[in-house]
C-alpha positions as CSV (number, residue, x, y, z in Angstrom):
1,X,111.3,99.1,89.9
2,X,108.5,99.2,92.5
3,X,109.6,98.4,96.1
4,X,107.2,97.1,98.7
5,X,107.2,97.8,102.5
6,X,105.2,95.9,105.0
7,X,105.0,95.7,108.8
8,X,104.5,92.7,111.0
9,X,104.5,91.7,114.7
10,X,106.0,88.2,115.3
11,X,104.7,86.1,118.2
12,X,106.0,87.1,121.7
13,X,109.0,85.0,122.7
14,X,109.5,83.7,126.2
15,X,112.4,86.0,127.0
16,X,110.2,89.0,126.0
17,X,107.6,88.0,128.5
18,X,110.0,87.9,131.4
19,X,111.0,90.6,133.8
20,X,108.8,93.5,132.9
21,X,109.8,97.0,131.9
22,X,111.6,97.3,128.6
23,X,111.2,94.2,126.4
24,X,114.3,92.2,125.7
25,X,114.0,92.9,122.0
26,X,112.0,95.0,119.6
27,X,108.9,93.1,118.3
28,X,107.5,95.1,115.5
29,X,109.4,94.6,112.2
30,X,109.4,96.6,108.9
31,X,110.1,94.4,105.9
32,X,111.3,95.6,102.5
33,X,111.7,94.0,99.0
34,X,112.6,95.6,95.7
35,X,111.6,92.5,93.8
36,X,115.0,91.0,93.6
37,X,114.4,88.6,96.5
38,X,112.1,87.8,99.4
39,X,111.1,90.5,101.9
40,X,113.9,91.2,104.5
41,X,113.8,93.1,107.8
42,X,115.1,96.7,107.4
43,X,113.9,98.3,110.6
44,X,112.6,97.4,114.1
45,X,110.0,99.9,115.3
46,X,109.4,100.8,118.9
47,X,107.5,103.6,120.7
48,X,109.7,106.3,122.1
49,X,107.9,107.0,125.4
50,X,107.7,110.5,126.9
51,X,108.2,111.3,130.6
52,X,105.3,109.6,132.3
53,X,105.8,106.4,130.2
54,X,103.1,104.4,128.5
55,X,100.1,106.2,130.2
56,X,101.4,109.6,129.0
57,X,102.0,108.2,125.5
58,X,98.5,106.8,125.2
59,X,97.0,110.0,126.5
60,X,98.9,112.1,123.8
61,X,98.1,109.4,121.2
62,X,94.4,110.4,121.3
63,X,95.2,113.7,119.7
64,X,97.2,112.1,116.9
65,X,100.6,112.4,118.5
66,X,103.1,109.6,117.7
67,X,106.8,109.0,118.6
68,X,108.7,106.0,117.2
69,X,112.2,104.8,116.9
70,X,113.2,102.7,113.9
71,X,116.2,100.5,115.0
72,X,118.6,98.8,112.7
73,X,118.3,95.5,114.6
74,X,116.0,94.0,117.2
75,X,118.6,94.7,120.0
76,X,118.5,98.5,119.5
77,X,122.0,98.6,118.1
78,X,121.6,101.7,115.9
79,X,118.9,104.1,114.8
80,X,117.7,104.0,111.2
81,X,115.3,106.9,111.8
82,X,113.1,108.6,114.4
83,X,109.5,109.8,114.0
84,X,108.5,112.8,116.2
85,X,105.3,114.8,116.4
86,X,105.9,118.5,115.5
87,X,102.2,119.4,116.2
88,X,98.9,117.6,116.8
89,X,95.7,119.6,117.2
90,X,92.2,120.0,115.7
91,X,92.6,116.7,113.9
92,X,95.8,117.7,112.0
93,X,99.1,116.1,113.0
94,X,102.5,116.9,111.5
95,X,105.3,114.4,112.0
96,X,109.0,114.9,111.3
97,X,111.1,111.9,110.2
98,X,114.7,112.3,111.4
99,X,117.9,110.5,110.4
100,X,120.3,108.9,112.9
101,X,122.0,112.2,113.6
102,X,118.8,114.3,113.9
103,X,118.8,115.5,110.3
104,X,115.4,115.9,108.7
105,X,114.6,113.2,106.1
106,X,111.0,114.4,105.5
107,X,107.7,115.5,106.9
108,X,104.4,113.6,107.0
109,X,101.1,115.4,107.6
110,X,97.8,113.6,108.5
111,X,94.6,115.6,108.3
112,X,91.8,113.6,109.8
113,X,88.5,113.3,107.8
114,X,86.3,116.4,108.3
115,X,89.1,118.1,110.2
116,X,91.4,119.0,107.3
117,X,90.6,119.8,103.7
118,X,88.0,117.2,102.8
119,X,85.6,114.4,103.7
120,X,88.4,111.8,103.7
121,X,91.6,111.5,105.7
122,X,94.4,113.2,103.8
123,X,98.1,112.2,104.0
124,X,100.8,114.4,102.7
125,X,104.4,113.2,102.3
126,X,107.1,115.8,101.9
127,X,110.8,115.2,101.1
128,X,113.2,118.1,100.4
129,X,113.8,118.4,96.7
130,X,110.7,116.5,95.7
131,X,107.1,117.7,95.1
132,X,104.6,117.0,97.8
133,X,102.8,113.7,97.5
134,X,99.1,113.9,98.5
135,X,96.9,110.9,99.1
136,X,93.3,110.4,100.4
137,X,92.2,107.4,102.5
138,X,89.7,105.2,100.5
139,X,87.7,105.9,97.4
140,X,84.7,108.1,97.6
141,X,82.5,105.4,96.0
142,X,83.4,102.9,98.8
143,X,82.9,105.5,101.5
144,X,79.4,106.1,100.1
145,X,78.7,102.4,100.3
146,X,79.9,102.3,103.9
147,X,77.8,105.2,104.9
148,X,74.7,103.6,103.3
149,X,75.4,100.4,105.2
150,X,76.1,102.1,108.5
151,X,72.7,101.3,110.0
152,X,73.4,97.6,109.8
153,X,77.0,97.8,111.0
154,X,76.3,96.4,114.5
155,X,74.9,93.3,113.0
156,X,77.9,92.9,110.6
157,X,80.3,93.2,113.6
158,X,78.4,90.5,115.5
159,X,78.4,88.2,112.5
160,X,82.1,88.7,111.8
161,X,83.0,88.0,115.4
162,X,81.2,84.7,115.4
163,X,82.2,83.7,111.8
164,X,86.0,84.3,111.8
165,X,86.8,87.1,114.2
166,X,87.8,89.4,111.4
167,X,86.0,92.7,111.9
168,X,85.1,94.7,108.8
169,X,86.8,98.1,108.4
170,X,86.2,101.1,106.2
171,X,88.1,101.8,102.9
172,X,91.8,102.1,103.6
173,X,93.6,102.2,100.2
174,X,95.6,105.3,99.6
175,X,97.1,106.5,96.3
176,X,99.5,109.4,96.6
177,X,99.9,111.8,93.6
178,X,102.6,114.3,92.8
179,X,102.8,116.3,89.6
180,X,100.6,113.7,87.8
181,X,102.7,110.8,89.1
182,X,102.0,108.1,91.7
183,X,105.1,107.9,93.9
184,X,103.3,105.9,96.7
185,X,100.4,103.5,97.1
186,X,99.1,101.8,100.2
187,X,97.1,98.7,99.4
188,X,94.8,97.6,102.2
189,X,94.8,94.0,101.1
190,X,98.0,92.8,102.8
191,X,98.8,96.2,104.2
192,X,101.5,96.8,101.6
193,X,103.1,100.2,100.9
194,X,104.4,100.5,97.4
195,X,107.3,102.8,96.8
196,X,107.0,103.7,93.1
197,X,109.8,106.2,92.7
198,X,113.5,105.7,93.3
199,X,114.0,109.3,94.4
200,X,112.0,108.7,97.6
201,X,114.1,108.1,100.6
202,X,113.3,104.6,101.7
203,X,113.5,105.5,105.4
204,X,110.6,107.9,104.8
205,X,108.6,104.8,103.5
206,X,109.6,102.8,106.6
207,X,108.3,105.6,108.8
208,X,105.1,106.0,106.8
209,X,104.2,102.3,107.1
210,X,104.6,102.6,110.9
211,X,102.4,105.7,111.0
212,X,99.7,104.2,108.8
213,X,99.6,101.0,110.8
214,X,99.3,103.0,114.1
215,X,96.0,104.3,112.7
216,X,94.7,100.9,111.9
217,X,91.3,101.5,113.3
218,X,89.0,102.1,116.3
219,X,88.8,98.3,117.2
220,X,92.2,98.5,118.9
221,X,94.3,96.8,116.2
222,X,97.1,99.5,116.1
223,X,100.5,98.2,117.0
224,X,101.4,101.2,119.2
225,X,98.4,101.2,121.5
226,X,99.6,98.4,123.8
227,X,99.3,99.0,127.5
228,X,102.5,97.2,128.2
């Protein structure tokens, strides 16, 4: 049975606005459903800041570095998993997903378009004991359409801003393949990550949706680029 993972950011509550410093509770939520019921919260995602705090995180973020904690509840009661950057240079970033005791759950590699092995951004998901799952961002046909329409993009942005405030973005769908199978699929409509194989550690899927949503686009929509 296919499971679905999504990520959302509820409105800021009054107690989260007060005081400054560390928020009272973790805002960004990962939801999960296996089809047997409605989506339910399974992890609360928060940046793990390096020495130097938010400015240092944002500076490193530009190279592709990310560092997240996935908590079991909004009050940071226990760790579900941790995402750390193993390396990030020349457009290629490697992330390790660790369990609550530091054990390696899996590895995720992002190769930026024109920096890795092709014209599209490539995502590789590795879990010990399973074949590598490789996916490319967007379909070539839709990227060609975007490139052909690029000269009129500024006009489209202005129209979108006045019409509904929803800016157009490039193709974002990703289909991962491994040994002829499709273990993962990210659907841009609804920002849904489908886990299509029961052998995949769900925590790896939780970490992957947080990573994908941290690369939402150049218009500043990513959840982890907040300056507070």
